[in-house]
N, C-alpha and C positions, 0 to 999 in steps of 0.2 A: 504347704508348698515345699518342694524339695530344693534345698539350697546347695546340694553337693555339685561339684563341678563335673562335667562329662569325663574328664581324665580320672577323677577319683572314683566315679561310678564304674568306669571300665576296669580300674584296678581291682575293685571289690568283686566284680564279675569274673575277672581272670583268676582271682584267689579262690572263688567258689568252684569254678571249673577245675582248677588244679587240684583242690582238695577232693572233689568228687571223683576226679580221674584216678587219684591214688587209691581211694577206697574201692572203686569198682574194678580197677585193673587187677587187683589181687585175686578177684574171682574170675575175671575174664580170661586171664592167661592160663588158667588151669581148667576151665569149663570144658567138659567132654563134648558138649554140643558145638563148641567153637574151635577146638584144637586143630581141626583140619585147615583152618585159615592161616594165612601169613600174619605174623605178629604186627608188621607194619600196617597192614590193612586193618587189623583189629584196633590198633592204636588210633589210626586216623578216623575210623568210623565212630569209635567211642568218643573221641574229643568232639567230633561234629555233632553227635547226638546230645552230648552235654551242653554244648553251646546253643543248640536249637532250643532245648528245654529252658535254658536260662533266658534266652531271647523271648520265649513265650511266657515268661513271668515266674517260672519256678525258682524259688529261693532256698528251699530246704535241701541241704546237702545229701541227705539220705534218699529223698525222692528223686533228686537229680541222678544219683548213682544207680538206684534201682531201675528207674525208667530207662536209662541208657543201656543197662545190661539187658533188659527185656527187649528193647529195640534191636540190639545186636543179635540176640538169640532168634528173633523173628526174621531179621534180614539175612543173617549169615549162618544160622544154625542148620544142622542136618534135619531136613523136614521129616525124615523117617523116625527120628528120635524124639520129636516134640509131642 
Protein backbone atom coordinates (compact mmCIF):
# COMPACT_ATOMS: atom_id res chain seq x y z
CA UNK A 1 0.00 0.00 0.00
CA UNK A 2 1.28 3.46 -0.89
CA UNK A 3 1.37 5.66 2.20
CA UNK A 4 2.65 8.80 0.49
CA UNK A 5 0.40 11.80 0.58
CA UNK A 6 -1.07 13.17 -2.65
CA UNK A 7 0.94 16.37 -2.17
CA UNK A 8 4.18 14.41 -1.82
CA UNK A 9 3.35 12.26 -4.86
CA UNK A 10 2.65 15.42 -6.89
CA UNK A 11 5.96 16.93 -5.78
CA UNK A 12 7.92 13.87 -6.89
CA UNK A 13 6.04 13.90 -10.22
CA UNK A 14 6.84 17.59 -10.66
CA UNK A 15 10.50 16.86 -9.92
CA UNK A 16 10.57 14.07 -12.51
CA UNK A 17 8.95 16.27 -15.14
CA UNK A 18 11.34 19.14 -14.38
CA UNK A 19 14.42 16.91 -14.55
CA UNK A 20 13.23 15.21 -17.75
CA UNK A 21 12.41 18.61 -19.25
CA UNK A 22 15.94 19.88 -18.58
CA UNK A 23 17.47 16.75 -20.14
CA UNK A 24 15.26 16.80 -23.22
CA UNK A 25 15.25 20.57 -23.79
CA UNK A 26 19.00 20.56 -24.51
CA UNK A 27 18.26 18.39 -27.54
CA UNK A 28 14.97 19.95 -28.57
CA UNK A 29 16.22 23.53 -28.75
CA UNK A 30 18.86 22.59 -31.32
CA UNK A 31 17.04 19.79 -33.16
CA UNK A 32 17.11 20.59 -36.90
CA UNK A 33 13.70 18.94 -37.33
CA UNK A 34 12.13 21.28 -34.78
CA UNK A 35 14.05 24.55 -35.23
CA UNK A 36 11.32 26.06 -37.42
CA UNK A 37 8.88 26.07 -34.44
CA UNK A 38 8.57 28.85 -31.87
CA UNK A 39 10.46 28.06 -28.66
CA UNK A 40 7.40 28.78 -26.52
CA UNK A 41 5.39 26.21 -28.49
CA UNK A 42 8.18 23.66 -28.16
CA UNK A 43 8.45 24.25 -24.41
CA UNK A 44 4.68 23.95 -23.90
CA UNK A 45 4.34 20.79 -25.99
CA UNK A 46 7.44 19.22 -24.44
CA UNK A 47 6.10 19.77 -20.92
CA UNK A 48 2.64 18.48 -21.91
CA UNK A 49 4.17 15.32 -23.41
CA UNK A 50 6.26 14.73 -20.29
CA UNK A 51 3.26 15.20 -18.01
CA UNK A 52 1.15 12.82 -20.10
CA UNK A 53 3.82 10.11 -20.02
CA UNK A 54 4.15 10.51 -16.26
CA UNK A 55 0.37 10.33 -15.86
CA UNK A 56 0.42 7.11 -17.92
CA UNK A 57 2.84 5.59 -15.42
CA UNK A 58 6.31 6.22 -16.84
CA UNK A 59 8.79 6.85 -14.02
CA UNK A 60 12.16 6.53 -15.74
CA UNK A 61 13.62 9.96 -16.43
CA UNK A 62 15.38 8.87 -19.63
CA UNK A 63 12.27 7.18 -21.01
CA UNK A 64 10.26 10.30 -20.17
CA UNK A 65 12.75 12.54 -21.98
CA UNK A 66 13.21 10.31 -25.02
CA UNK A 67 9.50 9.69 -25.42
CA UNK A 68 8.72 13.41 -25.23
CA UNK A 69 11.38 14.22 -27.84
CA UNK A 70 10.04 11.52 -30.18
CA UNK A 71 6.47 12.80 -29.75
CA UNK A 72 7.57 16.37 -30.50
CA UNK A 73 9.43 15.27 -33.62
CA UNK A 74 6.36 13.34 -34.76
CA UNK A 75 3.96 16.17 -33.96
CA UNK A 76 5.97 19.23 -35.00
CA UNK A 77 8.93 18.00 -37.02
CA UNK A 78 9.32 18.69 -40.69
CA UNK A 79 7.66 15.71 -42.37
CA UNK A 80 9.98 15.86 -45.35
CA UNK A 81 13.00 15.38 -43.03
CA UNK A 82 11.69 12.36 -41.10
